[in-house]
C-alpha positions in Angstrom: 142.1 26.4 109.3 144.2 28.4 111.8 144.8 31.2 109.2 141.1 31.3 108.4 140.1 31.6 112.0 142.7 34.3 112.6 141.4 36.3 109.6 137.9 35.9 110.9 138.9 37.1 114.4 140.7 40.1 113.0 138.1 41.3 110.5 136.4 44.5 111.7 132.6 44.8 111.5 130.0 47.3 112.6 127.3 45.9 114.8 123.8 46.7 113.6 121.5 48.5 116.0 117.8 48.2 116.0 115.3 50.9 115.0 115.5 54.0 117.0 113.2 54.1 120.1 110.7 56.9 119.9 108.4 55.8 122.7 108.6 56.8 126.3 108.9 54.3 129.2 105.6 52.4 129.9 104.3 52.2 133.5 103.8 48.5 134.5 103.1 48.4 138.2 103.8 50.1 141.5 103.7 49.6 145.2 101.3 50.9 146.1 99.1 50.6 143.1 97.3 53.8 142.0 94.2 54.3 144.2 95.4 52.1 147.0 94.0 52.7 150.5 95.2 52.0 154.0 98.9 52.3 152.8 101.3 52.8 155.7 104.8 52.6 154.3 107.1 55.5 153.5 108.6 53.7 150.5 107.0 53.8 147.1 108.3 51.9 144.1 107.3 52.3 140.4 108.3 49.9 137.7 108.6 50.4 133.9 109.2 48.3 130.8 112.8 49.6 130.2 115.7 51.2 131.9 114.9 54.7 133.0 116.5 57.9 134.5 115.0 60.6 136.8 115.9 64.1 135.8 115.9 67.0 138.3 113.7 65.2 140.7 114.0 67.9 143.4 112.4 70.5 141.2 110.1 68.4 139.0 108.6 65.7 141.2 105.9 67.0 143.5 104.6 65.3 146.6 101.2 66.5 147.8 100.5 67.3 150.7 103.8 69.3 150.8 106.7 67.6 152.7 108.7 69.5 155.3 111.7 67.2 154.6 112.7 66.7 151.0 111.8 63.2 149.8 114.6 60.9 148.4 113.9 60.0 144.8 116.1 57.6 142.8 116.0 55.9 139.5 117.8 52.5 139.0 117.2 50.1 136.2 113.5 49.7 135.5 112.5 51.1 138.9 111.9 54.5 140.5 111.9 54.6 144.3 110.5 57.4 146.5 111.3 57.6 150.2 109.0 60.0 152.2 110.9 61.3 155.2 107.9 62.9 156.9 105.5 61.0 159.1 102.4 60.1 157.0 99.3 61.9 158.1 96.4 59.6 158.9 93.3 59.4 156.6 95.0 61.5 154.0 95.3 61.0 150.2 98.9 61.5 148.9 99.8 62.3 145.3 103.3 61.8 143.8 103.3 63.7 140.5 106.4 62.9 138.4 105.6 65.5 135.7 108.2 65.1 133.0 111.0 63.9 135.2 111.1 60.3 134.0 112.7 59.4 130.7 114.2 56.3 129.1 117.9 55.8 129.6 119.0 55.5 126.0 117.0 58.0 123.8 115.7 60.3 126.5 112.0 59.9 125.6 110.0 61.7 128.3 107.1 60.1 130.1 105.0 63.1 130.9 102.1 63.3 133.3 102.6 60.2 135.4 101.1 60.5 138.9 100.7 57.8 141.7 98.0 58.3 144.4 97.3 56.4 147.5 95.5 57.0 150.9 96.6 56.3 154.4 92.9 55.8 155.4 90.0 53.7 154.0 89.0 56.2 151.4 90.8 58.1 148.6 89.9 61.6 147.5 89.7 61.9 143.8 88.5 65.4 142.7 90.7 67.6 140.5 91.2 71.3 139.5 93.0 72.1 136.2 94.1 75.2 134.4 97.0 77.3 133.1 99.3 79.9 134.5 100.8 82.7 132.5 102.9 85.8 133.2 100.4 88.7 133.4 102.5 91.3 131.6 103.5 89.3 128.5 101.5 86.0 128.5 104.5 83.8 128.8 103.6 80.3 130.0 104.8 79.8 133.5 107.0 76.7 133.6 107.7 74.9 136.8 105.6 77.2 139.0 104.1 76.0 142.2 100.2 75.9 142.2 98.5 75.4 145.6 95.1 75.3 147.2 93.6 76.1 150.6 90.2 75.0 151.9 88.2 78.2 151.5 86.4 77.7 154.8 89.7 77.8 156.7 91.2 80.6 154.6 92.0 84.0 156.2 94.0 87.1 155.5 97.2 85.6 157.0 96.9 82.1 155.6 98.7 82.8 152.4 101.9 84.0 154.2 101.7 81.8 157.3 100.6 78.3 156.3 101.8 75.9 153.6 99.4 75.0 150.8 97.1 72.0 151.6 97.4 70.6 148.1 100.2 71.4 145.6 101.2 70.8 141.9 103.5 72.3 139.4 103.0 73.7 135.9 104.4 71.8 132.9 106.2 73.3 129.9 102.9 74.7 128.6 102.0 76.3 131.9 99.3 73.7 132.5 98.6 72.3 136.0 96.3 69.8 137.7 95.6 69.8 141.4 94.8 66.1 142.1 93.1 64.1 144.9 91.0 66.9 146.4 88.4 66.4 149.0 84.8 67.7 148.3 84.6 71.3 149.2 85.5 74.9 148.1 89.1 76.0 147.5 91.2 79.2 147.0 93.7 78.6 144.3 97.1 80.4 143.9 100.4 80.0 142.0 103.7 81.2 143.5 107.3 81.2 142.4 108.4 79.4 145.6 112.0 80.5 145.7 112.7 79.4 149.3 110.6 76.2 149.0 108.4 76.8 152.0 105.2 76.1 150.1 103.6 79.5 150.8 103.9 83.0 149.6 106.5 85.6 150.6 105.7 89.2 149.5 108.8 89.4 147.3 107.8 86.3 145.3 105.8 86.2 142.1 102.1 85.2 142.7 98.9 84.5 140.7 95.6 84.7 142.5 92.4 83.2 141.2 89.8 85.8 142.2 86.9 83.4 143.1 86.6 80.3 145.3 86.5 77.1 143.2 84.3 74.1 143.9 85.6 70.9 142.1 83.1 68.4 140.7 83.1 65.1 138.8 80.6 63.4 136.6 80.4 60.6 134.0 80.4 61.5 130.3 80.5 59.6 127.0 83.5 60.2 124.7 84.3 58.8 121.3 87.6 57.4 120.1 88.8 56.7 116.6 90.5 53.3 116.3 92.4 52.0 113.3 92.8 48.2 112.5 95.7 46.4 110.9 94.3 47.1 107.5 94.2 50.8 108.0 90.4 51.1 108.4 88.9 53.6 110.9 86.2 52.9 113.3 84.6 55.0 116.0 84.0 53.6 119.5 82.3 55.1 122.5 83.3 54.8 126.2 82.4 56.2 129.6 84.9 58.4 131.4 85.0 60.8 134.3 85.1 64.5 133.6 86.7 66.7 136.3 85.7 70.3 136.5 86.8 73.1 136.5 89.5 72.3 133.9 90.0 75.8 132.5 91.2 78.1 135.3 93.4 80.9 134.0 95.9 82.4 136.5 98.2 85.3 135.6 101.2 85.9 137.9 102.6 89.2 138.8 105.0 90.7 141.3 103.9 93.4 143.7 107.3 95.0 143.6 107.6 94.7 147.3 111.0 95.1 148.8 112.0 95.5 152.4 113.1 99.1 153.0 116.5 99.8 154.4 119.6 101.8 153.7 121.6 99.6 151.3 124.6 101.8 150.5 126.1 105.2 151.0 129.3 106.7 149.6 131.2 109.9 148.6 132.3 109.1 145.1 133.6 112.7 144.6 134.6 115.4 147.1 131.5 117.4 146.0 129.0 114.5 145.9 127.5 112.2 148.5 125.3 109.3 147.5 122.6 107.4 149.2 120.9 104.2 147.9 117.8 102.7 149.5 116.8 99.0 148.9 113.3 99.8 147.6 111.1 102.6 146.3 110.6 105.3 148.9 107.8 107.7 149.4 109.8 110.4 151.2 113.3 111.7 151.4 115.5 111.0 154.4 116.1 113.8 157.0 119.9 114.6 156.9 121.8 117.0 159.1 125.5 117.7 159.5 127.1 116.6 162.7 130.6 118.0 162.4 132.2 121.1 160.8 131.2 124.7 161.4 127.8 124.0 159.8 126.8 121.4 162.3 123.0 121.1 162.6 122.3 122.5 159.1 119.9 120.5 157.0 121.3 119.0 153.8 119.0 121.2 151.6 121.0 124.3 152.8 124.4 123.2 151.5 123.6 120.9 148.5 121.5 120.3 145.4 119.5 117.1 145.1 119.6 114.7 142.1 117.2 111.8 142.6 115.5 109.0 140.7 111.7 109.2 140.3 111.3 106.3 142.9 113.5 108.2 145.4 115.7 105.1 145.9 118.8 106.6 144.4 119.9 110.0 145.8 122.9 112.2 144.9 123.6 115.4 146.7 125.9 117.9 145.0 127.7 119.9 147.8 127.6 123.6 147.1 129.7 124.8 150.1 133.4 124.9 149.1 134.5 124.5 152.7 132.6 121.2 153.0 134.1 120.0 149.7 137.5 120.6 151.2 136.6 118.6 154.3 137.8 115.0 153.9 135.3 113.6 156.4 131.6 114.5 156.9 129.4 113.0 159.6 125.7 113.3 158.8 122.8 112.3 161.0 120.3 110.5 158.7 116.8 109.6 159.7 114.9 107.3 157.3 112.2 104.7 157.2 113.2 101.0 157.6 111.1 97.8 157.5 111.1 96.0 160.8 110.5 92.3 161.5 106.8 92.8 161.4 107.0 94.3 157.9 106.2 97.8 159.3 107.9 101.0 158.3 109.6 102.6 161.3 111.9 105.5 161.7 115.6 104.8 162.2 118.5 107.3 162.7 122.1 106.5 161.9 125.2 108.7 161.9 126.8 108.1 158.5 130.5 108.8 157.8 131.2 110.2 154.3 134.9 110.0 153.5 136.5 111.4 150.4 137.8 108.7 148.2 141.6 108.4 148.7 141.5 110.8 151.7 143.3 108.4 154.1 146.1 107.8 151.6 146.5 111.5 150.8 146.5 112.3 154.6 149.2 109.7 155.2 151.3 111.0 152.4 151.0 114.6 153.8 152.0 113.3 157.2 155.1 111.7 155.8 156.1 114.9 154.2 155.8 116.9 157.4 159.1 118.2 158.7 160.6 118.1 155.2 158.6 120.8 153.4 156.1 122.4 155.7 155.5 125.3 153.4 154.6 123.0 150.5 152.3 120.9 152.8 150.5 124.0 153.9 150.1 125.2 150.4 148.8 121.8 149.3 146.2 121.8 152.2 144.7 125.0 150.9 144.3 123.8 147.3 140.7 122.6 146.8 140.1 119.3 145.0 139.5 119.8 141.3 135.9 120.0 140.1 135.1 119.2 136.5 134.3 122.2 134.3 130.7 122.6 133.0 129.9 120.0 130.4 126.7 120.8 128.5 126.2 118.5 125.6 123.7 117.3 123.0 122.2 113.9 123.9 120.8 113.1 120.4 122.3 112.2 117.0 122.6 114.0 113.7 119.4 112.3 112.4 116.4 113.8 114.1 113.0 112.1 114.3 110.1 114.3 113.4 108.0 113.2 116.5 110.8 113.8 119.1 112.3 116.8 120.7 115.8 117.8 121.6 117.7 116.3 124.6 120.7 117.7 126.5 122.8 116.5 129.4 124.7 118.6 131.9 127.8 117.5 133.9 126.6 119.4 137.0 123.4 121.0 138.3 122.6 124.3 136.4 122.2 127.5 138.4 121.5 129.9 135.5 120.3 129.4 131.9 119.9 132.5 129.6 117.4 131.3 127.1 117.8 134.4 125.0 121.3 133.1 124.0 119.7 130.0 122.3 119.4 130.4 118.5 118.1 128.1 115.8 118.8 128.4 112.0 117.5 126.4 109.0 119.4 125.7 105.8 117.7 126.4 102.5 119.1 124.3 99.7 117.9 126.5 96.9 119.8 129.6 98.1 122.4 127.7 100.1 122.0 130.1 103.1 121.1 129.7 106.7 118.1 131.7 107.9 116.8 132.3 111.4 114.1 130.0 112.8 112.1 129.9 116.0 114.6 129.0 118.9 113.7 126.0 121.1 112.6 126.5 124.7 115.1 124.3 126.7 113.9 123.4 130.1 114.8 121.0 132.9 113.2 117.6 132.2 112.3 116.6 135.7 112.3 118.5 139.0 114.3 115.7 140.6 116.9 115.6 137.9 118.9 118.9 137.5 121.2 117.3 134.8 118.7 116.5 132.1 117.2 119.2 129.8 114.9 118.9 126.8 112.8 120.9 124.3 109.9 120.1 122.1 110.0 121.4 118.6 107.9 121.5 115.4 110.2 120.2 112.7 110.0 120.4 109.0 110.8 117.1 107.2 114.1 116.6 105.4 115.6 119.9 106.6 119.0 120.8 108.1 119.0 122.7 111.3 121.8 124.4 113.3 121.4 125.1 117.0 123.8 127.5 118.8 124.1 128.7 122.4 126.3 131.6 123.2 129.2 131.2 125.6 128.6 131.9 129.3 124.8 131.5 128.7 124.7 128.6 131.1 126.3 128.5 134.6 126.4 125.6 137.0 126.2 125.7 140.8 130.0 126.1 141.0 130.1 129.1 138.8 131.5 127.3 135.7 130.1 128.5 132.4 129.6 126.8 129.0 131.8 127.3 126.0 130.2 128.3 122.7 127.8 125.5 121.7 126.9 124.5 118.1 125.0 121.4 116.9 123.8 120.6 113.3 121.0 118.1 112.8 119.0 116.9 109.8 115.4 115.8 110.1 114.1 112.7 108.6 111.5 112.7 105.8 107.9 111.5 106.2 108.6 108.8 103.6 111.1 107.3 105.9 108.3 106.2 108.3 105.5 103.7 108.5 102.3 103.7 110.5 99.8 101.1 111.8 96.1 101.7 112.5 94.3 99.1 114.6 90.5 98.8 114.5 89.9 97.1 117.8 86.8 95.2 119.1 86.1 93.2 122.2 87.1 95.8 124.8 84.6 95.8 127.7 82.3 98.8 127.6 83.6 101.7 129.7 87.2 100.4 129.9 90.2 102.2 128.6 92.9 100.4 126.7 96.4 101.0 125.4 98.1 99.4 122.4 101.9 98.8 122.6 104.0 98.1 119.5 106.7 95.5 120.3 110.1 94.7 118.9 111.2 91.2 118.0 112.5 91.0 121.6 109.0 91.5 122.9 109.8 95.0 124.2 107.6 98.0 123.7 108.9 100.6 121.3 105.7 102.7 120.9 102.3 103.0 122.5 99.0 104.7 121.8 95.7 104.9 123.6 92.6 103.3 122.1 90.1 106.0 121.1 86.7 105.3 119.6 87.8 101.7 118.9 91.0 102.6 117.1 94.7 103.1 117.9 97.1 104.8 115.6 100.9 104.4 115.9 102.9 106.7 113.7 106.5 107.6 112.9 107.6 103.9 113.0 111.0 102.9 111.5 110.8 100.1 108.9 111.2 96.8 110.8 109.3 93.7 112.0 106.9 94.4 114.9 104.3 92.7 117.1 101.6 94.2 119.2 99.8 93.7 122.5 97.0 95.5 124.3 96.3 96.0 128.0 93.1 97.3 129.8 94.2 100.5 131.4 92.0 100.4 134.5 93.9 103.2 136.4 94.2 105.4 133.3 97.9 106.0 133.8 98.9 104.9 130.3 101.3 102.1 131.5 100.6 98.5 132.5 100.0 98.1 136.3 100.7 95.1 138.5 98.4 93.6 141.1 98.1 93.8 144.9 97.2 90.8 147.0 96.1 92.6 150.2 93.8 94.9 148.2 92.5 92.1 146.0 93.7 94.0 142.9 94.4 91.9 139.8 97.1 92.9 137.3 95.7 94.7 134.2 94.5 92.2 131.5 96.9 91.8 128.5 96.0 90.6 124.9 98.4 89.9 122.0 97.9 90.5 118.3 98.5 87.0 116.8 100.3 88.1 113.6 103.6 89.8 113.0 103.7 93.2 111.3 106.4 93.8 108.6 106.6 97.5 107.9 108.5 99.2 105.1 109.2 102.8 104.3 106.2 104.9 103.4 103.8 102.2 104.4 100.5 102.8 106.2 98.7 99.6 107.1 95.3 99.0 108.8 94.5 95.9 110.9 91.3 94.6 112.4 91.8 93.1 115.9 89.2 91.3 118.0 91.0 90.8 121.3 88.8 87.8 122.1 89.0 86.0 118.8 91.6 83.5 120.1 92.0 81.9 123.5 94.7 83.5 125.7 97.1 80.6 125.3 96.9 80.9 121.5 97.4 84.7 121.2 101.1 85.3 121.6 103.1 84.6 118.4 105.6 81.7 118.6 108.4 83.9 117.2 108.5 86.1 120.3 107.5 83.5 122.9 110.4 82.7 125.2 109.1 79.8 127.3 108.6 77.2 124.5 108.1 73.5 125.3 110.9 71.2 124.2 109.7 69.4 121.0 109.6 65.7 121.1 111.6 64.1 118.3 109.6 61.8 116.1 110.3 59.2 113.4 109.2 61.8 110.8 111.9 64.2 112.0 114.6 61.7 111.5 113.3 60.8 108.0 113.3 64.5 107.1 116.9 64.8 108.3 118.0 61.8 106.4 116.5 63.0 103.2 118.0 66.4 103.7 121.5 64.9 104.2 121.1 62.7 101.2 120.1 65.7 99.0 123.0 67.7 100.4 125.4 64.9 99.5 124.3 64.9 95.8 124.5 68.7 95.7 128.1 68.6 96.9 129.0 66.0 94.2 127.2 68.1 91.6 129.2 71.3 92.6 132.4 69.3 92.8 131.9 68.0 89.3 131.3 71.4 87.7 134.1 73.1 89.7 136.6 70.6 88.4 139.0 72.6 86.1 139.7 69.5 84.0 135.9 69.0 83.4 135.5 72.6 82.5 138.2 72.3 79.9 136.3 69.5 78.2 133.2 71.6 77.6 132.7 71.9 73.9 132.5 75.3 72.2 133.4 77.1 75.5 129.7 77.1 76.4 128.9 76.5 80.1 126.9 73.5 81.1 126.8 74.3 84.8 123.1 75.2 84.7 122.0 72.2 82.7 120.7 69.6 85.1 121.7 66.0 84.4 124.7 67.0 82.3 127.4 65.2 84.3 128.9 62.1 85.7 126.1 61.3 88.1 123.6 60.9 85.4 126.0 59.0 83.1 126.8 56.7 86.0 123.5 54.9 86.4 121.1 57.6 85.1 120.3 59.2 88.5 117.9 62.0 88.0 118.5 63.8 91.4 120.3 66.7 89.6 117.2 67.5 87.6 114.8 68.0 90.6 
């Protein structure tokens, strides 16, 4: 008996678990109950049918009206507790929206959409406004974005930036939202990316503005449900429910691109270059004058050449005066526009010190040498810092697209360019000779950028070209000249390309539109204006593409954002719902009604970045189990035929590898899986 008991105690077994849980926690009760009135406590408890956990409560759980002090939210066992740290407002309806923060402890099944409401007065407000929020430029669902409402009668031009929202909610993974427990009245609805958690809009934050005031309503409707009994038979039943309208608001968020203006950085990266960087796009250049040296008082335009970005927020001044290049320290009085505390642009003047990189170290080394070799020190002081020689290079590749021109890059601003020294030749295969062709006209690409040059050219397909520029044809501002330049390129053939023609309908009369072809990363690679209902995109490399269209209200050819103060909405965007697979020498034509699908259904899933997390179901587990079982038999099948001893037993040297059912698995029980 002792031996038997010992054996029983030592035997190892595997405890059997129950069937996997696929259901989310079930709400059972709460204190207060939903819809309770005259509730005065700051503590709320919600109970469920199983152990739960609360995920990312600070960001997911929303208490409306907004709380100045963050509530404390805990999950313990079957219960969630919420402690409101603000004093409750009398005669106010409160909503605690848990969104998808609650899930069961073991399997992580999410309870989505649970909200508890109660009133501190004798009545509870019950109206709702629902809708969706998308990013205006690319129709990505806005996940976790704050949606807020103000009473329209109390709304003014400063309300949005000065006062917190009166009622708030957050969007779910699909970009959907519901503003709950509203009083009767008319509201202005917004969505903001509330980075600093102050429940209002700051100009640097993303924002969506619904253009019209909204009046929520509720009425009773009859809906039908399909019920299934234990025998599997269906029956239709009807019931009364409350419909809250509007339930289809569409808000598209944008960013005004506003940044406070100030001088963010300045430096002297090279002895001949000083650099200025502003924090935001500027409308004008700063006023800069020398304070020291023999040129004190001279404007910067008299002793430098400007290189600037199109937005004037990044400036590089190439010093042309050699005596200033030799000076290790330059003091420059700089007057520029800066944003003050009232968000106004005001003039500010600073004296900036531009020190040559390594000047202090070099000066100390020179001082240490003094008294030892004064002649060498004096000679070293007269030697100017080295300036790179002129570097004029081709910015393209050996394969030239037929629809693009030539591009060049210079290492320093160009002072002189002798275009007569530019020559172009074509290679004729039949005679194996180079013949003269029309030379390209090379010009500076932008007035603000003296380093970039380009040239349009009419190419012949599948042809080899040779571009040459004589030496000393180009000189920079320091007198350096180019070496002989030679570049060979070969143009592509027309058959290497594809094209797409869109026949577009649904564009409002009188509106202009632009079609953008997109990569698989949802980035534009080509664009064409819509003309007479069509848009043709040519010279496309074979690849997989997608497409979108925007209404070009300002006719500038690029998508434009909105402006809150001027009540300007971002330009409307539509997506072509199918992908486009293009191959060489393909010309395809597509019909596109931009209003055929609802906005939330237009963007293809393949390029959508904000996708909701898929809930795992019993069917998913069954598919995985079947897949693993099939994989097991495939492995055994391959192992059998890869066995060298089994191969040696094949009669007549013929292979039976491709004959299903010709092995051990079938002989051992007649299993037919190998013959599927």
